[in-house]
Structures are given as C-alpha cells and as structure tokens.
N, C-alpha and C positions, 0 to 999 in steps of 0.2 A: 809082630808079623805084619808085613806090608800087603795091603789088599790091592787087587788089580785096578781098582778105580782111583787110587791115589795119584799115579802119574798123570792121569787125565785131569784130575782136579787141580794139580799143580800147574798144568799147562793153561787151564782156564783162568787160574788166579794170576798168571803173568799178564794177561791181557789188560786188566785195569791199570796195573803198574806201568805197562808200556804206554797207555794213553795218558797217564799222569806224568810221564817222564818229561822233564824240562829240557827240551832239545836245544843244544847249543847251535849257533849259526853254522859252524862247520859241519855238524851232524846233519842239519837240514839240507845244506848244500850237497853233501854226499848222497843223501837219500834221493834228492831231486835228480842228481846226475845219473844215478843208477836207473831210475824210472825212465829218464829221457833216453838212455842207451837201450833199454828194453823196448820202448816204443819204436825207436828207430830200427831196431832189429826186426820187429814185426813188420814194419813198412818194407824193409828190404826183402824179407821173406815172401810177403804177399805179392809184391810186384815181380819178383824173380820167378815165382811159381806160376803166376797168372800170365805174365807178359814176356818172360825171358825166352821161352822156346815154344811158340804157338804150334799146336798140333791139332789137326782136324778131328772132331769127335762125332758130330752129326751135321751134315750139310743137306738141307732139303733142296731137291732139284726136280725140274720138270723134264719129262721125256716125251718127245713126239716122234712117232714112227716105230718101226720094227727093230728092236735091239739085236735080234739074231742075225739080221742082214749086215750089221756093222759090229759084230761081236768084239773084234780086236780094238775098235775105237772105245767102246763102252768099258772093256777090261782095262785099257790104258788109263782112262779117266778115273776108274775106281782105284787103281794102284796109286795114281798121283794123289788122290784124296785119302789114301790109307784106309780104303774100304769104308769111308764115312759117308758116302753119298747115299741118300735115301730118295730114290726116284718115285715120282708120281706121274702116272700116264695122263696125257692131255690129247684131245682129239685134233688139235690144230696148232700151228705156230702162233697164231694170234692169241689163242687162249693161254698158251704157255707164257707169252710175253706179258699178257695182262697179269698173270700170277707174279711175274717178276716185278711189275709196276706196283702191285699191292704188297710186295715183300712177303708173300706167302712162301716163296722159294728164292734162293740166292742165285740160281743159275738155271738155264734151260738148254737142253741138248736137242737140236732138231736134226733128225735123220732122214727127213723127207726131201730136203733140198738137194741140189746137184752135188754139193760137198757137205759133209757133216758140219754143222755150225753150232758152236757153243756160245750162248749169250750169257754175259756176266753183267753185274751192276756194281762197279767199284764204289759208287756213292753209298750203296747199302752196306758194304763191308769190303774195304780195300784189301785187307789181309786175306779174306776168302778169295777175292778176285785174283790176287797175285798167285795164290796156290794153283788155281784152276787154269790160269793163262799159260802155265808151263806145258800144257797139252800140245801147243804148237811145236815145241822142241821134241816132244816124245812121238807125236803123230802129225807130221806136216800136212796131212790131208785135211785136218780139221781147221776150220776158219773160226776165229774168235772175234766177237763183236761186243763192245761195251755199250749197253743201252743207256746207262746213266753214269757217264764219266765224271771224274772229279776235275775241278778247274786247275789250270796250270799254277795258280797262286797257292793251291793246297793239294799237291799231288799225292800226299799220303793220307789225306782226310783227317788230320789231327786238329785242325782249328776248332772244330766243335768240341772236342775233348778239352782243349785248353780253355775254351769259353766256360764250360761247366766247371773246370778246375778252379779258375779264378773266382767264380761265384761262390764255390764252396769255401775257399780259403778266406776271402773277404767276409763271408757270412759269419764264421765263428771267431775270426781274429778281431773283427770290429766289436762284437759283443763282449768279448773278454777284456778288451782295452777300455771300453766304456765302463764296464763294471769296476775295473781296477782304478781308473783315473777320474771318473765322474762321481764315484761314490753311490750311495743308495738313492735311487730315484723313486718318485711315486709311481704306482703301477701304470697309471694312464700315460705318464711320460715315458716309461719303459716301453709301453706298447707303441707309442708314437715313434720312438727311436727304432725299434725293430721293423715296423711296417715302412717307415720312411727310408731306412737303409735298404730294404729289399726293393722298393720301387725305384729309388734313385740309382742304386748300383746297377740294377738290371738295365735301366735306360742308358746309362753311360757306357756300359760294356757293349750293348747292342750297337750304339752309334759308333763307338771306336772301331769295332771289328767289321762293321758294315759300311755305312756311308763315308766314314773318315778314312779308314785304311783300305777299304775295298777288298778285304780278305775273303769275305763271304757275302753272298747275295741274300742277306737276311731280310725277310719281311718284317718291318719294324714293329708293328703292333703285336703280331703273333710271337715273335722272338722275345720281345719285351715281357709279355705275359708269362711265357715259359720260364724265363730267367728269374722273374719276380717270385714265382712259386718256389723255384730252387733255392734262392737266397733266403726266402721266408722260412722254408723248412729247416735249413741249416741254422739260421739265427734262432729260431724257436727251440730247436734241440739244445743248442748251447745255453740258452736262457733257462730252459727246463733243468738241465744238469746243474747250473749254478744254484738254482733254487733247492735242488735235492742234496747236492754234495759239496757245494761251495767251491773252495779254491782248487779242488781236484777235478773240476768239471771238464777240463781239457782232455783227460784220459779217455772217457767213453766217447767224447766227440771225435777225437782223433781216430780211435778204433773203428767207429761206425762209418764215418764219412771218408777218411783218407785210406786207412788200411783195407777195409772191406769194400766200401762204396766205389771209390775211384778205380781200384784195381779190377773190379768186376763190371764196370760201367759199359764196356763194349766200345769205348771211344778210341782206345789205342789198339786193341785187338778185338775183332768181331766175336760175338758170343759163341758161334760154332767152333772157334779155335781156343776157347777158354777151358781150363780144367772144369770138370763137372760141377764141383761145389760152387765155383764162381759163376758158371753159366746158368746154374739153377736159380740163383738169386738176382742175376744181372738186371732183369727188367722189372723187378719188384722193389727195388731200392730207389731213392730219389735221384742218385747220380745216373744210374742206367736209364731211368725214365726221362731225365733231362736230355741226355745224349740222343736218345731215339726220337724224342719230340722235336728237337732242333734239326736233326737230320731229315725228318719228314718235312719240316717246314721249309728247308732250303732246297732239297733235291727231289722231294716227292709231294709237291704242293697239292696236287689233285688227289692224293691218296693218304692224307694225314689220318693216323689211327687215333681212336679215342682212348684206348687202353693206357698208353704211357702218360697221357695228360691226366687221366683219371687217377692213376697211381700217384703221380706227383702232387695233384691237388689234394688227394686224401692224406698223404704224409704231411703236407703243409698245414692243412686244417686241423688234423688230430694233434700234431705237435704244438701248434699255436694254442689250441684249446687246453691241452694238458698243462702247458706252462701257465696259463691264466689261472686255472683251477688250483694248481699247487701253490702259486705265488699268493693268491688270496688266502688260502688255508694257512700258510705259514705266517703271513702278516697278521692274520687274526689271532693266531697262537701267540705271536710275539707281543701283540697288543694286550692280551690277557696277562702275560708275564709282567709287562710294564705297569699294569694296573694293580698288581700285587695279589691277584687271585690265585697265583701259583708261586707264592714267594719261596716256598720250600725248594722249588726246582727252578729258581730264577735263571740260573746259569746253565740251562739245558743245551746251549750252544748256538742259538739262533738270534740274530738281531734282525729287526724288521728291514727287509729289502737287501741288507748286506749279506746275511746268511754266512757269517764268518764265526769260527769258534774262538772264544776267548782263551787266553793262556790259563792253564789250570792253577798256576800260582796266584793269579788274580782272583779266581773263583774261591780258592781256599782262604785268601786274605779277606774277602768280603764276608765269607761265612763266619770268620773269627771276629771281624770288626765291621759290622753292618753299617755303621755311621761314618766310616772313613771314606773320604773322597777318593775315587779311583783316578 
C-alpha cells in the first residue's frame, strides 16, 4: 500500500539527482536560452503594462477661486483627466504657483483671472502636461501656461530617463564583465573597482550629456553626485548577488533594476499615469529616486527635495555595506575550507572571491582520490 507521503518524498529525492546531473553543453545552452526568453518576456510585460497606455490615476492639482462659477470648465478638465484630478484649494494664484514650483501639485487652475487659466509644468511630468493641455481643444476659453517648460533639445523630457538608464546598464554589466574576465580579486581591489566605476562613469556621463552635447543644463557637481550614488547602488547590488548566488547573479539584478526599477522610475511616464503597483514603488527604488533627483537638479534648482536623494543614498549605502559583509563572511568560510578545518565538506561550492560551483564529477573524484591533482 502506497502512503500519501511517498510521492512527496520521491519529488524531494529528485532534487539531489538534478543537482548532481552532469549537464552537457547543449543542455546548458538550452536552459540559459529558456531563462533568457523568460526574462525578456518579463521585460516586455512590465514595460507594456507600465508605459504602453498611460492612464491618469491620481493627479494632484491646485484650485484658486470658486469652482461653481466655472462649473463647465472644472467638469471638462475632470473628464479629460478621467476623474483623476484631486483639487486642493489655495487662497491666491501666487500660493498655487508656489505649490507647482515645489512639485506638491502637477497643475494649478486659476478661476479668478479674466480667463480661466491652467498652469502646467511639463518639466515635472511631460506626460501629465500633455494630457491636461488638451483642455484648450475641449474648452477654448481656458488659457494654458507652462511654468516650467522643457527645452527644445528634449521636448519629451526623456534625456534624464536615458541618463539613469545608461548608469544602470553600465553599473551591472561592468561588474559582471570584471568578474568574468578579471577573475577573483582581493576585496580591497574589488571595492576600488566598484567605487572607481561609480565615480568615473557618473562624471563621464554628466560631462557628455551636459557640457559636451548640451542636451541638458546639468549642474556638474550635483548631477555627478546623484549619478555616482545610482551607479554605486547598481554595482553594489550586482556584486552582492555574485557573492550570494554566483553565475546566476544577473537574474535578480535584471529583475530588480530593469524589469521593475526602470519601468516604474517615472522617467518615461510620470508616476500619476503609471499603474498603481508601479506608482506605489516608483519613488522608493533607486531608479525612480535618481530620475526625480536629476529632474529637480535641472529644472527645479531652488526646490530640490531631500527625500529622493535620501532614498538613493540609503540604497547605495545599504547595498554596498551588505556586499562587504557577505563577501568577508564567504571569504572567511572559504579560508577555513582551504585550511582543512572543514575537510569533510571541502567542496561546498564556494571558492574565495570567485564564488563558482565546481562540477560535481570533480567533487566525487576528489572524494574517491584525495591525493589526485585536479
């Protein structure tokens, strides 16, 4: 008679056999191809859902004057924004425009002027501004004024997104290539590589996009510092994943920074137009914090916010520290293995610094013939 627990035990028993399976090159290639296709599918899905069809969800707006006196204008604007406008009453046009400057609201509707006037800030969110500017076609009596326009060199406001994107890609690709081609480095040299990469890459990207190409009016020191934190966070995360899971480190790195981080960053589509899950995490991830910090530095210099910089600095510091702690712990463990204090489990799978698993056939061969040269 077969007990109910036997199928479960058989499934568990298959796992060691799967790990000990001697994979042929063609099998490895097939598995890697399947994983690459799955990761690409997640990329397409996240970008399509987040950026493919932006729909307003919640747009904070300032309101000056009596809405009942211009009920048709207010109603037309609400319909245009799909009932996503959340008005806050302000006592004067000056106070409402100050709220726009501080990015507490995306738009301000002034009903006290001779003509109803809608103030937008395309630099704060070009996709939001494009939605609201359509009010001129719906209600010609409304005047639209852009208080923080985008430059002609970047009419869609995407250059900051591209700047963050290149920092992300270079941050993890460089780390993976160094690990693959430079071999195991001492920890202090690894730290020098990661920190040097962050500082040098951020400086070059700032100079290229700013003084060299004149794409953005980037304040050199501030933009350099923001991008340094961004690249440091990405490189530290990639290094941490290499220390933890070795050759498969690209999977969580890709998922966290490319699939989730970049699609929710608010660089291509403003947070109010992102689906709720993406909008919720937008400003709490390194990518979103980088986009917002750079946007403030370029277009709202007198109103730079501390929160995105604090979020970015926290990610960079915590990931960097976690990588150092894990690396030191694993190197210490590998050192004990090398000294023979754990000879019974010598082949536990970690080499100092390299963190690569040995083929199981080599493990079994060493166990049978401990004196044989590998």
